[in-house]
Each structure stands twice: as C-alpha cells, then as structure tokens.
C-alpha positions as CSV (number, residue, x, y, z in Angstrom):
1,M,0.0,0.0,0.0
2,R,2.8,2.4,0.8
3,A,4.5,1.7,-2.5
4,R,1.3,2.2,-4.3
5,R,0.6,5.5,-2.6
6,F,4.2,6.6,-3.2
7,I,3.9,5.9,-6.9
8,A,0.4,7.4,-7.3
9,H,1.4,10.6,-5.4
10,N,5.0,11.2,-6.7
11,I,4.7,10.0,-10.2
12,L,1.1,10.0,-11.4
13,H,0.3,13.4,-9.8
14,A,3.4,15.2,-11.1
15,D,2.5,18.5,-12.6
16,D,3.7,18.0,-16.2
17,T,2.6,16.5,-19.5
18,P,2.1,12.7,-19.6
19,H,4.9,12.4,-22.2
20,R,7.4,14.3,-20.0
21,I,6.5,12.3,-16.9
22,A,6.7,9.0,-18.8
23,L,10.0,10.0,-20.4
24,G,11.4,10.8,-16.9
25,V,10.3,7.3,-15.7
26,G,11.8,5.6,-18.7
27,I,15.1,7.4,-18.4
28,A,15.3,6.8,-14.7
29,M,14.5,3.1,-15.2
30,W,17.3,2.7,-17.8
31,I,19.9,4.6,-15.8
32,G,18.8,2.9,-12.6
33,L,19.6,-0.5,-14.0
34,L,23.0,0.4,-15.3
35,P,25.9,-0.5,-13.0
36,L,26.6,3.2,-12.1
37,I,26.3,2.8,-8.3
38,G,26.6,6.1,-6.6
39,F,26.1,8.2,-9.7
40,Q,22.7,7.0,-10.9
41,T,20.6,9.9,-9.6
42,V,22.9,12.6,-10.9
43,I,23.2,11.0,-14.3
44,A,19.4,10.4,-14.5
45,V,18.6,14.0,-13.6
46,A,21.2,15.3,-16.1
47,C,19.8,13.0,-18.9
48,A,16.2,14.1,-18.0
49,A,17.3,17.8,-18.3
50,V,18.9,17.1,-21.7
51,F,15.8,15.3,-23.0
52,R,13.4,17.7,-21.4
53,A,11.8,15.0,-19.2
54,N,10.4,15.4,-15.7
55,K,13.4,15.5,-13.4
56,A,11.5,15.1,-10.2
57,V,10.1,11.8,-11.3
58,C,13.6,10.5,-12.0
59,V,14.8,10.6,-8.5
60,P,12.5,7.9,-6.9
61,V,12.5,5.7,-9.9
62,V,16.3,5.5,-10.2
63,W,16.4,3.9,-6.8
64,V,15.0,0.7,-8.3
65,T,18.5,-0.6,-7.6
66,N,19.2,-0.2,-3.9
67,P,21.2,-2.3,-1.4
68,L,18.2,-4.7,-1.1
69,T,17.7,-5.2,-4.9
70,M,21.2,-4.8,-6.2
71,V,22.4,-8.4,-6.0
72,P,19.4,-10.0,-7.7
73,I,19.2,-7.4,-10.4
74,Y,22.8,-7.2,-11.2
75,G,23.2,-11.0,-10.8
76,S,20.5,-11.7,-13.3
77,C,21.8,-9.0,-15.7
78,L,25.3,-10.6,-15.4
79,A,23.9,-14.0,-16.3
80,F,21.9,-12.6,-19.2
81,G,25.0,-10.8,-20.5
82,R,27.1,-13.9,-20.1
83,F,24.5,-15.8,-22.0
84,L,24.4,-13.3,-24.9
85,L,28.2,-13.2,-25.2
86,S,28.4,-17.0,-25.1
87,L,26.0,-17.3,-28.2
88,G,28.8,-16.3,-30.5
89,K,31.3,-18.7,-29.0
90,T,31.4,-22.4,-29.7
91,S,31.4,-23.9,-26.2
92,S,29.8,-27.0,-25.0
93,H,28.7,-25.4,-21.7
94,P,28.0,-21.6,-22.0
95,A,27.3,-21.1,-18.2
96,I,30.8,-21.2,-16.7
97,D,31.1,-21.3,-12.9
98,I,32.5,-18.0,-11.6
99,E,34.7,-19.7,-9.0
100,A,36.2,-22.1,-11.6
101,Q,36.9,-19.2,-13.9
102,I,38.6,-17.2,-11.1
103,S,40.7,-20.1,-10.0
104,S,41.7,-20.9,-13.6
105,H,42.8,-17.3,-14.3
106,L,44.2,-16.4,-10.9
107,G,45.4,-19.7,-9.4
108,A,48.6,-19.9,-11.4
109,H,50.7,-18.8,-8.4
110,E,50.1,-20.1,-4.9
111,G,50.7,-18.3,-1.7
112,L,51.3,-14.6,-1.0
113,G,53.8,-14.3,-3.8
114,R,51.1,-14.5,-6.4
115,F,49.8,-11.0,-5.4
116,L,53.2,-9.6,-6.3
117,S,53.3,-11.1,-9.9
118,L,52.3,-9.1,-12.9
119,E,50.7,-12.2,-14.4
120,F,48.3,-12.3,-11.5
121,W,47.2,-8.7,-11.8
122,G,47.0,-9.0,-15.6
123,A,44.7,-12.0,-15.3
124,A,42.7,-10.2,-12.6
125,G,42.2,-7.2,-14.9
126,R,41.1,-9.4,-17.8
127,L,38.7,-11.2,-15.6
128,L,37.1,-8.0,-14.3
129,I,36.9,-6.6,-17.8
130,G,35.2,-9.8,-18.9
131,F,32.7,-9.6,-16.1
132,G,32.2,-5.9,-16.7
133,A,31.4,-6.4,-20.4
134,E,28.9,-9.2,-19.5
135,L,27.3,-7.0,-16.8
136,W,27.1,-3.9,-18.9
137,L,25.6,-5.7,-21.8
138,G,23.0,-7.5,-19.7
139,C,22.1,-4.3,-17.8
140,A,21.9,-2.2,-20.9
141,I,19.6,-4.5,-22.7
142,V,17.4,-5.4,-19.7
143,G,17.3,-1.7,-18.8
144,L,16.3,-0.6,-22.3
145,V,13.5,-3.1,-22.4
146,L,12.2,-2.1,-19.0
147,A,12.6,1.6,-19.8
148,V,10.4,1.3,-22.9
149,A,7.8,-0.7,-21.0
150,S,7.9,1.8,-18.1
151,Y,7.5,4.7,-20.5
152,F,4.3,3.3,-22.0
153,L,2.9,2.0,-18.7
154,S,3.5,5.3,-16.9
155,R,2.1,7.3,-19.7
156,W,-1.0,5.2,-19.8
157,G,-1.3,5.5,-16.0
158,V,-1.0,9.3,-16.0
159,V,-3.6,9.7,-18.7
160,A,-6.0,7.2,-17.1
161,M,-5.6,8.8,-13.7
162,R,-6.2,12.3,-15.0
163,D,-9.3,11.1,-17.0
164,R,-10.7,9.4,-13.9
165,H,-10.0,12.6,-11.9
166,R,-11.7,14.7,-14.5
167,Q,-14.8,12.4,-14.5
168,R,-14.9,12.6,-10.7
169,V,-14.8,16.4,-10.7
170,L,-17.6,16.4,-13.3
171,R,-19.8,14.1,-11.3
172,R,-19.3,16.2,-8.2
173,S,-20.2,19.4,-10.0
174,M,-23.3,17.7,-11.4
175,F,-24.3,16.4,-8.0
176,R,-23.8,19.9,-6.4
177,A,-25.8,21.5,-9.2
178,R,-28.7,19.1,-8.7
179,L,-28.7,19.8,-5.0
180,K,-29.1,23.5,-5.8
181,G,-31.9,22.7,-8.2
182,A,-30.3,24.0,-11.4
183,K,-30.7,22.3,-14.7
184,V,-27.6,20.2,-15.5
185,T,-26.2,19.6,-18.9
186,R,-23.4,17.2,-19.2
187,K,-20.3,18.5,-21.1
188,E,-17.6,16.2,-22.2
189,P,-14.1,17.5,-21.5
190,A,-12.2,18.5,-24.5
C-alpha cells in the first residue's frame, strides 16, 4: 500500500505532461539498471534535463537498484549478458562457474607471492573486464526493455488517472448543481 501511494502521489500526480512524466520514468529506469552505483541519480537527472523530461520523477524511480535489490538485479543481468556473449562462442557449456573461472585465471601462483606477480594482476584485470562487459551488456539490454515498457505503462497510468479525476470532478459538480436545483447539462471534457 505504501509503495502504491508513493507511486500514485509522486509519479502520477506530477504537474507535467504525460509524455514528459513517462519520459522521466523511462530514463530513470534505464539509468537505474546500469551499474553506475553512486552516480545513478545525478546521471538520470542530467539526462532528464537534456531530453526535457520530468526531473523530479527520475529521483524515486532511479532507486530501483538499492542495497536490497542490487544483488538479484545485477546478478541476473550478469547471467543474461554472459548468455548473450556466449552465443557467438562455440562452447559445450555456456554457463561457466564463476569460482572455476577465477581459480583458472588467478590460481597460477600459490601463496602470498602471487599477489606480487604481474601475471596475477593482468589475469585479474582481464577477468574484471570480462565480467564488466557481461554485466554492462546485460544491464543495458534489460534496462532498455524495462525503460520502454515503463514509458508506455506510466504514460497510460498518468492519462488514465487524469481522466478518472476529470470524471470525478464532473460528477461532483453535477451532483452539487442538482442539490441547488439547477438544470444540469453534461459537457464532455475537450
């Protein structure tokens, strides 16, 4: 209920056009799913300013990735990106165990001396870049799909809520006019 009230109050009641509100939601959803931890809000508001979207709507939506949701969201995006990158490779098993990959790349040297070797740090860098590419690809594609869906869903929600509000105001004014005894003619909103 609290989440529903928060969305209804902060997003659907924003004082802007449905397009600008929905564009702000879409931008924030895409930026919120990218692995830009710590910079998401600033980047989303800056992108909303560039694209003339509603900046105030961006702030709560970009927090879709927070400390509670970060691991499942980024973990699934990493798996999706790994799957996409493995489609082009000829491998018998596309899902490689992360621990096995780390130990195969970084386990060449045993003991404390391995941290001092350039080979270890080169392998660690290549491994992080590989995970980074998989994570960024997965996050970018999932974020883009969810951003487009969020745009259309929020635009529909804003228009539907405003139409419902207009109908409610019209019914109230008709009811008050009947109480006063005036003749009521129903006008459709333009």
